[in-house]
C-alpha positions as CSV (number, residue, x, y, z in Angstrom):
1,M,-11.3,26.1,28.8
2,T,-9.0,23.0,29.4
3,S,-5.9,22.7,33.0
4,A,-2.8,22.1,32.2
5,N,-3.1,18.7,32.4
6,E,-5.2,18.1,29.8
7,S,-4.7,17.9,25.8
8,P,-7.2,20.2,24.2
9,D,-7.0,18.1,20.7
10,V,-7.8,14.9,22.3
11,A,-10.7,14.0,23.4
12,P,-11.1,12.6,26.5
13,D,-12.4,9.6,26.1
14,V,-10.5,8.7,23.1
15,T,-8.1,5.7,24.0
16,T,-4.2,5.2,23.2
17,D,-5.2,2.6,21.5
18,E,-7.4,4.7,19.3
19,I,-4.7,7.5,19.1
20,L,-2.1,4.8,17.7
21,Q,-4.8,3.4,15.2
22,A,-5.8,6.4,14.2
23,F,-1.6,7.8,13.5
24,A,-1.0,4.3,12.4
25,R,-4.0,4.5,9.6
26,D,-2.5,8.2,8.9
27,V,1.0,7.3,8.4
28,E,0.2,4.4,6.0
29,L,-1.9,7.1,3.3
30,L,1.1,9.5,3.6
31,L,3.5,6.1,3.0
32,T,1.2,4.6,0.2
33,T,0.5,8.8,-1.4
34,L,4.6,8.0,-2.1
35,P,5.5,5.9,-5.1
36,P,6.9,2.2,-3.5
37,A,11.0,3.7,-4.1
38,S,9.9,6.6,-2.3
39,S,7.8,4.8,0.8
40,D,10.6,2.5,1.2
41,T,13.1,5.1,1.3
42,L,11.5,6.2,3.8
43,V,11.0,3.5,5.7
44,E,14.6,3.2,6.2
45,N,14.9,6.6,7.0
46,P,12.8,8.7,8.0
47,H,14.0,11.6,9.4
48,R,16.3,12.2,6.1
49,E,15.1,15.1,3.1
50,L,12.4,15.1,1.5
51,D,12.9,15.3,-2.3
52,P,10.6,18.2,-3.7
53,I,8.3,15.8,-6.1
54,E,7.4,13.7,-2.2
55,T,6.5,17.6,-1.1
56,E,4.6,17.8,-3.6
57,M,2.6,14.4,-3.5
58,L,2.2,14.8,0.8
59,A,0.6,18.2,-0.3
60,D,-2.9,17.1,0.7
61,M,-0.8,16.1,4.8
62,P,0.5,19.4,5.4
63,H,0.5,18.1,9.1
64,A,2.9,15.0,8.6
65,L,5.4,17.5,7.1
66,D,7.9,20.1,9.6
67,P,7.3,23.8,8.8
68,A,9.8,24.7,11.4
69,R,11.9,23.0,8.3
70,D,10.4,24.3,5.3
71,N,7.9,21.2,5.3
72,R,11.4,19.4,3.6
73,Y,11.6,16.6,6.8
74,L,8.1,14.8,8.7
75,R,7.4,15.7,11.7
76,S,9.2,14.5,14.1
77,E,7.1,12.1,15.9
78,Y,5.8,10.6,12.2
79,A,9.8,10.3,11.7
80,E,10.0,8.5,14.4
81,F,6.7,6.0,13.9
82,I,8.0,5.4,11.3
83,Q,11.4,4.4,12.6
84,L,9.9,2.3,15.4
85,A,6.4,0.8,14.0
86,V,7.1,0.4,10.1
87,T,9.3,-2.4,7.9
88,V,9.3,-3.1,4.5
89,D,7.8,-6.5,3.4
90,T,9.6,-7.2,0.2
91,S,8.1,-10.4,-0.5
92,A,4.8,-8.6,-0.3
93,R,5.8,-5.6,-2.3
94,E,7.8,-8.7,-4.4
95,A,4.4,-10.0,-4.9
96,Q,2.0,-6.6,-5.3
97,D,4.8,-5.6,-7.7
98,R,4.2,-9.4,-9.8
99,A,-0.2,-9.1,-9.2
100,R,0.0,-5.6,-11.0
101,T,2.5,-7.1,-14.1
102,V,-0.2,-10.0,-14.4
103,L,-3.1,-7.6,-14.3
104,E,-1.3,-5.3,-16.7
105,A,-1.2,-8.0,-19.0
106,L,-4.9,-8.4,-18.8
107,S,-8.1,-7.1,-20.3
108,E,-10.5,-5.0,-17.6
109,Q,-12.3,-7.6,-16.9
110,D,-10.2,-10.8,-17.0
111,G,-8.1,-8.7,-14.1
112,I,-11.1,-8.1,-12.2
113,A,-12.1,-11.7,-12.5
114,L,-9.4,-12.5,-11.2
115,V,-9.0,-10.4,-7.7
116,Q,-12.4,-11.7,-7.2
117,Q,-11.0,-15.2,-7.3
118,P,-7.9,-14.9,-7.4
119,F,-7.1,-19.2,-7.4
120,Q,-9.1,-19.9,-9.9
121,T,-8.4,-21.9,-12.5
122,L,-7.8,-19.6,-15.7
123,T,-9.0,-19.3,-19.4
124,A,-6.8,-20.1,-21.4
125,E,-6.8,-16.6,-23.0
126,Q,-5.3,-15.4,-19.2
127,A,-3.4,-18.0,-19.2
128,A,-2.1,-17.6,-22.6
129,A,-1.3,-13.3,-22.2
130,I,0.4,-14.1,-18.6
131,D,2.5,-16.5,-20.5
132,A,3.1,-13.9,-22.8
133,L,5.2,-12.7,-20.3
134,G,7.8,-14.7,-20.6
135,D,8.4,-15.3,-16.4
136,E,7.3,-18.9,-15.6
137,T,7.0,-17.9,-13.0
138,L,3.8,-16.3,-12.5
139,L,2.0,-19.3,-13.2
140,R,1.5,-22.9,-11.7
141,A,-0.1,-25.5,-13.2
142,N,-3.1,-27.8,-11.4
143,A,-4.8,-30.4,-12.1
144,D,-7.5,-28.4,-14.8
145,G,-5.1,-26.2,-16.7
146,Q,-3.2,-23.0,-15.1
147,Q,-3.7,-20.8,-11.9
148,L,-1.8,-17.5,-10.7
149,A,1.2,-18.5,-8.7
150,E,1.0,-18.9,-5.2
151,D,2.1,-15.3,-4.0
152,I,0.1,-13.8,-5.9
153,A,-3.2,-15.4,-5.5
154,I,-2.1,-14.5,-1.8
155,F,-1.3,-11.4,-2.6
156,L,-4.8,-10.6,-4.6
157,D,-7.4,-11.7,-2.0
158,R,-6.1,-10.8,1.1
159,N,-4.8,-7.1,-0.3
160,V,-7.2,-6.1,-3.7
161,T,-10.7,-5.4,-3.6
162,I,-12.8,-4.2,-6.4
163,A,-15.0,-0.6,-5.6
164,E,-18.6,-1.5,-6.0
165,D,-20.2,0.4,-8.9
166,D,-22.7,3.1,-7.5
167,E,-24.4,3.5,-10.8
168,G,-27.4,2.2,-11.7
């Protein structure tokens, strides 16, 4: 039984930082569950009514939805956290979009190689596939040939990993 001053949901040895970190991870999961455009508009206005498709996409996170408003809005604590703590880094979003464009133009093997070593000199085939996209800003010259543009390489280096195959 808990006293009036204790919260039944939080273990007494959990710190405020741990709670905030867990909440931040939950909000990150919420935002990455939605398409980028939905996430961006939600960050801009977290108190807005969710679209039906957004509500459906967040069905696995019912704790984040406000049942008093038919789950069409985020709970106030989620909306407030997003409003206070989350911003959209437009340059990172642009680098993400550019990286996706590059990776979609390559074979799976070439894409994996670039994720593993994003600053490598590209093979002639990789450079040709990226060049065929018609966007000269996706590549940069180096002493040995072509590399990914710096923003793409940095984004891949910092944000993308290849899951290990557990079979075998």
